[in-house]
C-alpha positions as CSV (number, residue, x, y, z in Angstrom):
1,M,3.4,48.9,11.8
2,P,6.3,46.7,10.9
3,T,9.8,48.1,11.4
4,V,12.7,48.1,8.9
5,G,15.5,49.3,11.1
6,P,16.1,51.4,14.2
7,V,17.2,54.5,12.3
8,A,15.0,54.2,9.2
9,R,12.5,56.7,10.6
10,L,15.3,59.4,10.4
11,A,15.9,58.8,6.7
12,P,15.0,61.6,4.3
13,K,11.8,61.3,2.2
14,P,13.5,60.1,-1.0
15,M,15.2,57.3,1.0
16,K,11.9,56.3,2.6
17,F,10.4,56.1,-0.9
18,V,13.2,53.8,-2.1
19,L,12.9,51.6,1.0
20,N,9.1,51.2,0.5
21,W,9.6,50.7,-3.3
22,G,12.0,47.9,-2.6
23,R,9.7,46.2,-0.1
24,R,6.7,46.7,-2.3
25,Y,8.1,45.0,-5.4
26,S,10.0,42.2,-3.7
27,L,7.4,40.2,-1.8
28,W,8.4,36.7,-0.9
29,V,5.2,34.6,-0.6
30,F,4.8,31.7,1.8
31,N,1.6,30.0,0.8
32,F,-0.3,28.1,3.5
33,G,-2.8,26.2,1.3
34,L,-5.4,24.3,3.2
35,A,-8.2,23.6,0.7
36,C,-9.4,24.3,-2.8
37,C,-8.3,28.0,-2.7
38,A,-4.7,26.8,-2.9
39,I,-5.4,25.6,-6.4
40,E,-6.4,29.1,-7.4
41,F,-3.2,30.4,-5.8
42,V,-1.2,28.0,-8.0
43,A,-3.1,29.2,-11.0
44,T,-2.2,32.8,-10.2
45,S,1.5,31.8,-10.2
46,M,1.3,30.1,-13.6
47,S,1.9,31.7,-17.0
48,R,-1.6,33.1,-17.7
49,H,-1.7,35.3,-14.6
50,D,2.0,35.3,-13.6
51,F,2.2,37.3,-10.4
52,I,5.9,37.4,-10.6
53,R,5.5,40.3,-13.0
54,Y,4.1,42.3,-10.0
55,G,7.3,41.6,-8.0
56,V,5.9,38.6,-6.0
57,D,8.4,35.7,-5.7
58,P,6.6,32.5,-4.8
59,F,7.8,29.5,-2.9
60,P,10.7,30.6,-0.6
61,E,12.5,27.9,1.3
62,G,10.5,28.5,4.5
63,P,8.8,31.1,6.6
64,R,12.1,32.7,7.7
65,Q,12.7,33.8,4.1
66,A,9.1,35.1,3.5
67,D,7.5,38.4,4.2
68,L,4.0,37.7,2.9
69,L,1.8,34.8,4.2
70,I,-1.2,33.9,2.1
71,V,-3.6,31.7,4.0
72,S,-6.0,30.0,1.6
73,G,-8.6,27.5,2.7
74,T,-10.4,26.4,5.8
75,V,-8.6,27.0,9.0
76,T,-9.6,24.4,11.6
77,D,-9.0,24.7,15.3
78,K,-6.4,21.9,15.0
79,I,-4.3,23.7,12.4
80,A,-4.6,27.2,13.9
81,P,-1.5,26.8,16.2
82,A,0.6,25.9,13.1
83,V,-0.6,29.0,11.3
84,R,0.4,31.1,14.3
85,R,3.8,29.4,14.6
86,L,4.5,30.0,10.9
87,Y,3.5,33.7,11.3
88,D,5.7,34.1,14.3
89,R,8.7,32.7,12.4
90,M,8.5,35.2,9.7
91,P,10.8,38.2,9.9
92,D,9.5,41.8,10.2
93,P,8.1,43.5,8.3
94,K,5.5,40.8,7.5
95,Y,2.1,40.8,5.8
96,V,-0.9,38.5,5.6
97,I,-3.5,38.0,2.9
98,S,-6.6,36.0,3.7
99,F,-7.5,34.3,0.5
100,G,-11.1,32.9,0.1
101,A,-14.3,32.7,2.1
102,C,-13.1,29.9,4.3
103,S,-10.0,31.7,5.6
104,N,-11.9,35.0,5.8
105,S,-14.9,33.8,7.9
106,G,-15.1,30.0,7.9
107,G,-17.0,29.9,4.6
108,P,-19.7,27.3,4.2
109,Y,-18.3,25.5,7.3
110,W,-18.7,28.5,9.6
111,D,-21.2,26.7,11.8
112,S,-19.0,23.7,12.4
113,Y,-17.6,23.1,15.9
114,C,-14.0,22.7,14.6
115,V,-13.6,25.6,12.1
116,T,-12.0,28.8,13.1
117,K,-14.2,31.8,12.3
118,G,-11.6,33.5,10.2
119,V,-7.8,33.5,10.2
120,D,-7.9,37.0,11.8
121,Q,-8.8,35.3,15.0
122,I,-5.3,33.9,15.1
123,I,-3.0,36.4,13.2
124,P,-3.5,40.0,12.0
125,V,-4.6,40.2,8.4
126,D,-3.7,43.0,6.0
127,V,-5.9,42.2,2.9
128,Y,-9.0,40.0,2.6
129,V,-9.7,38.4,-0.8
130,P,-13.4,37.3,-1.0
131,G,-14.8,34.4,-3.0
132,C,-15.4,30.7,-3.0
133,P,-13.1,29.9,-4.6
134,P,-11.7,33.4,-5.5
135,R,-10.5,33.8,-9.0
136,P,-6.7,34.4,-9.7
137,E,-7.6,38.0,-10.8
138,A,-8.9,38.6,-7.3
139,L,-5.6,37.5,-5.7
140,L,-3.8,39.8,-8.1
141,H,-6.0,42.7,-7.0
142,G,-5.4,41.8,-3.4
143,I,-1.6,41.8,-4.0
144,M,-1.9,45.3,-5.6
145,K,-3.9,46.6,-2.6
146,L,-1.2,45.3,-0.3
147,Q,1.5,47.0,-2.4
148,E,-0.4,50.2,-2.1
149,K,-0.5,49.8,1.7
150,I,3.2,49.1,1.8
151,A,3.9,52.2,-0.3
152,G,2.2,54.4,2.3
153,E,4.0,53.0,5.3
154,T,6.6,54.9,7.3
155,P,9.8,52.7,7.6
156,G,10.9,52.2,11.1
157,A,7.5,53.3,12.7
158,D,6.6,51.3,15.7
159,A,3.1,50.0,16.2
């Protein structure tokens, strides 16, 4: 579990609710788009689907300002260290959504010698969004599932 602060676990229940509510509805997304799924991510941020209404703020300056990493597309063995480096630069608490069949399991390229068999081989993943390419509605559903997970967390709990 990610930590919020050293004494957050001692906070009363109403304060824990407020902390989780704040983290739940203020996700800063760092998109690591590698293939066609990145286009669906962009479509989700546009006016028709508009994930900003769910409390998701896209496009921070860099990974140090983000708390949600969305990996969308084929993760090759050559790009895997960069994905890990971006994840390591994100502050705690941090979350990951694997978006699309290629980032979930390698997709149609799973049998290739240079394709990582899922981004979960490199970094821990909180929510998987299936599809090739997944629809923007699927990403919205994945974001809502992540928000439910955040709401149930205990702030300050160590893994």
